[in-house]
Each structure stands twice: as structure tokens, then as C-alpha cells.
N, C-alpha and C positions, 0 to 999 in steps of 0.2 A: 701318121695325121698333118695333112699339108697344115702348115700356118706361115701369115704374112703379118708381119708389126710393123706399122709406120712410124713413128717418131720424127722430131725436129719442128715442128709448126710451131705457131708462137705471134705476136702482137710486133709486128713493126712498122715504119716509118717508110712512105712512099721514098722511093730509091735506094733502100735498104736490101739486102741479102738474107735469103735463111739457105740450110741444106737439109732436105729431107731424106728421112732413111727409112729403109724397107728391109727389115731382117726376116730373112725363109728360113723354114725349117720343114721339116719332113720329107721332102722330095730331093731328086739330085738336082742341085742347083743349077750347075749347065750346060741342064739340056733342056730350060724352060727359056722362054721368053718372058719378058717382064717390061712393062708398059704403066704410066702414070695416067690417071684420069684426076678430075676433079668435079666438085658439083658445087652450085649455088641452092637457096631453098626455092622451090617455085621451077627450077630447071631440071634437064635433064644431064645425065652425069656425060662431060665432055673427055676425050681424048684430049691427051698433053703431050706425052711422047711414048717412044719407044725403043727398046736396046733388043735385038734378036741374038739367038745363039751364036750366030756367023759376024757377031761384032757390027752388023749394021744398027745406024740410029734413023731415029724421023722424029719430025715436031710438029705439032700444028703450027700454024701459020703466024698466030699472034703473040709466040713465046719463042719462035726463033731469033737466036743470037742472045736470048736472054736467059733460055733456061739449056742446062745440061743434063742429060741423064749418063748416069753410068754406073758400071756393075764392078763388083770387088767378088771374084769365084773362091778365094781364099777365106773370104769373111762371109760369105753367103749372104750377101746384102746388095742392094741396089741403092743408089743414091738420086736425087733429084736436087740440083744446084740452082738456084735461083736469084737472079741478080735483077737491079734497076727493077724492085717490084712497083707493082702500080695499084691502085685502089681498085681496079677491076680483076685482079689475082685473086683477091679474096675469096675465098671456098675452102672447101675440105676436099683433102689430097688424098687420093686412094691408089694402094700398088694392085696391079695386079698379074699375074704369075698364068702362063698357058703351060699346063705340063699336060703330055700326051693328048691333047686337043680337050683338055679339061682346063674350064678357066677359074682361078680363085682368087677372091678380093681380099684384102685386109682389111679394119674396121676404119680407118681414113686419120687425117691429123688435121686440126683446124689450121689455117693461114688467116691471118686477119691484117690490111695493110690500113691503115689510117695513122694520121697525124694528131 
């Protein structure tokens, strides 16, 4: 059974940092592509970053230079380091894994950026 569990969200002031984690289980971790998405009320879920099985990364333009996606194959965990947070980064952040062409989602973790 594939499971993805996000953690690390919270309330942070503008300019602050957070590290989100996505703990994965139920499949061969290093065979999956991982992505982070985010969603705010009333809007569609938007892609933020991807880390492929071959080590390639990609970022949505508005987060380039501030967000870093990484993965630890030994810990079966994917991370999203978020720096220089802005109020517009407030959202629920979701982890997605693509395993043999099937997409799996976690439950999300709330990030709120406010002074």
C-alpha cells in the first residue's frame, strides 16, 4: 500500500524558512519520480517542483532560487526546502509520487506565511 506523509508545515513570518518532508512507503522509493504541489482555497493545485529518478530537478518559475527539492533514498523521504517565504506562498503543500505511471498523493501540510 503506497503511503505518502507530509510534515513540516506551520506558521512562519515573511522572509523565514521551512523544510517540508514527505515520508514514503509501500513501493520502491528510488524507482519513483517525486513532485511537490501547492493549493490555495478556490484555486487549482499548482506544480512547484520535481525530482526525477535520474537526479534531474525542475521548478516553477516563481519559486526558482528560493525552493530546493531533494530526496534521501536511504530514508525514503523527499524534502522541500523553502527560503525567503512570501505571503503568496501560503498554501497546502502536497507531495506526489509517480510509481509505474500511477500517481499517488499525500494528505498535504499547511504552510502559512504571515506577520
